[in-house]
N, C-alpha and C positions, 0 to 999 in steps of 0.2 A: 499486389495487395497494398492497400492504403489503410493505415491505422491512425486514428487520432487518440492521443494520450493527453489527458488533462490532470494536472496536479491539484487534487482536492485539498491536500495538506502536505506540508514539508517539514513540520516540526517534530521534536522528540516527544517523549511521553508526557511532559508538562505543558507542551505548547510554548508559544512565545507571544506576548510577555508571560513570564511566570508570576503567579500570585505572590506579592510581597517582595519581589526582587527589585534591586536598585541599579542593576548593571545598565550600561549604555544601550545594549541591544534591546533590553526590555522597555526602555523609555525612548526608543528611536522614533522619530516622526516618519521614517521611510516605511511605506506600506508593505514593502517586501520583507520587513522585519516582523511583520505580524503573521505568525505561522501557526496554523491549526495542526492537529495531529495527523500523522502521515497516512495518506490514502491516494489512490489514483482512480480514474475512470478511463476505460478502454472502449473505443467504438470502431466497429468495422462491419461491413456487409449488413447494415441496418440492425446491428446487435450492440447492446450496451451492457458492459460488465463493470461492476464496482469491485475493486480490490481493497478489502478491509473496510469495516464499518465501525469506526471509532466514535468517541463521545461527541465529536463535533459534526456528526453526519448531517443533522438537520440544517445547521448553518451552512454547511458546504453545498448541500443540494439547493437551498434557496439562492445562494450566491450564483450557482452555475445554471439555474433554471431547469433542473432535472425533473421530468414528469414521469419517467418510467425506467425500469431496469429489467434486464433479461436474466441476469445471474449475478451472484455475489461469490467471490473467491476470498478465502481467508488464508493469510500467510502463517498465522499462529494465534495463540489464545490470549495474549496479554491484553489488558484492559484498554490500552490506547488504540487497539486494533479491533476490538469486539464490543465495546460497551455502548455502541450506537445501534445494536441489533434491533432494539425495540422500535427505532425510528424507521425500520424497513416496512412497518405495517402500512404506510401510505401507498406502497407499491403493491399491496395485496388486497386492496379494496375490491369488493365484488366477489370475494372468494378465490381470487387468483393466487396460485401457489408459485413461490419464487425459489428456484434451486439455489442452494448455498453449498459451495464445495470447500472441502478441507481434508486434511489428513485424518486418520482414525482418531488420534488423540485429541485433535482440535475439535472435531465434531462431537466427541464424547463430552468434552468440557463445556462447549457452548450449549449443548442440550441440557446439561445439568444446571447451568446458570439461567437459561431462558426456556424452561420446559413448555410453557404455554405457547411459545412461538412455533412449536413443532407438532401441534395438534393436527389431526388428520381431517378435521372439519371445522367449519365456522362455529364459534361459540354460540350455543342456543340463546344466551342472554342478549345477544346482539352487540356485545362489547367487542370492539375491533382489536385484533392482534395480528402480528405477522403470521403468515401461513408458509413456513419455510420447509423446503424439501431437502433433507440432508443427502448430499451426494459425495461419495468417497473419492478422494484423489489417491489412486494407487498406481498411477502410470500416466502416460500420455493419453490425451483424449481429444476428440474433435468437437468443434463448435462453429457454426455458421461458416462452414467450408474451410476452416483453418485448423491445423494441428497445434494443440497447446501442450507444451512440455514442462511439467513441474520440475523444479530444480531443488533437490534436498540441500538445505543449508544448516549451519550451526549458529545459534544465537547464545554464545556461551555454552552451557550444558544443554540448552533447550533446542529441540528440533524446530525448524522453520522452513517454509516453502517459498521459493521464488518461482517466477513464471517466464517462459519464453514463447513468443509467437513470431514465427519466421525469424527475422534477424534482429528482433527487439527482445530485450530481457529486462525484467524488473526484479531487483534483489534488494530487499530491505531488512533491517534488524538482524544483521549477521555479524559475526566476529571471524568466521572462517567458512570457506567453501571446501567441503571434503574432496579429496582427490578424485573419487569416483564420479563427482558431479562436474568436474572441469570439462570433460569431453562434451557434455551437453551444451556447453557455451561456445563451442568452436564455431566461428563464422558470425558471431554476434556483431552487428554494426552499430546499433543504438542501445546504450546501456543506461539504466537508472539504478543507482547504487547508493546505499545509505552511508553517511559520513558524519558521525556524531559530533566530534569536537577535536580540538588540537591535541589534547592529552589522551593517552591510552585509556581504554575502558575494558573491563573484563568481558562484556557481552556485545560490544559494538566495535565497528571499525573506527579508528581515528582517521583524521584527514590524510596523513601520510600512508596509512595502511590501505585506505580506499584508493588513493592514487596508484599505489603499487599493484593493487589487484586489478584495477582498470587496465593498466598497462599490460599485465599478464594476460588478461582476456583478449586484449587487442581491439577493442571497439573503436570505431572511427570517432564517435561522439559519446561523451558521458555526461549525464546530469546527476549531480549529487542531491540527496534529500535526507530527511529525518535528522535535521540539525538540532542540537541542544542550543539553549540561549547562551549568551556570552560573547558571540562573534557577530558583528553586524554584516548585513548582506553586502555592503559596499566593500568591506574587507575580504569577504569570501570571493567576490568577483576577481580580485587580484591574487588570490591565494593559490589557485590551481593552474596546472600547465595548459598549454594550448590544446583545444579539443575537449576540455573538461570545464564544466561550469556549475555553479549552484542553481538549482531550481528554486522557484518561489510559488506560493499559493496562487492559483489561477492561471499559471503558465500552461499554454496549449501547444502541443507539438503535433504536426501532421507528418507522419513518418511513412 
């Protein structure tokens, strides 16, 4: 199996640069320090899946030339991962319905925030809106010939969902992996893992915690994502051990 993974965004909830911030990373001329909110695109077997629909979705799709999506998966309900849901409407023109997967609590919350996006038919006024099909994640599921394994995570006190496809895992916005979830990551070779900042944080992995967790999982290669502002990309490239590196917006991996 060959999977292409594109980093739509690798920034934290504020993105980078942060409005009004004077730090070096926010004023860096390096394009790799320009980070939109965290999201990825997965492609395999002529299938295209967006993981999280944050507030930068329109800009990300324009940059990457995206014309269609087959599904959307949500890791959790926070605004930096769901506030672009309205921009999914361009993928629903002509009455096409787009499956959106999430946990029960995630689907309940996004349906309450975007009730119009879950109508069962096109608005008779002709006003376009997303036509989303809520699809519950309650265990492993198959898509386009591959088994997808959801990974229950903890984002501080909040539940969050990671995803594994074959030997690839995407785990963002976590502070801890429950012990019951660790066996689901056995044999992972390519890991994408969030690493917020140098200092500890109550709901996110710090750099050192992310390194320790990557080593425990035992992946051959790890790409870190969901960075807060404050540390320039050139510093991040020297910060992590061999086999681990920071991702950046627009990075494409053929795995």
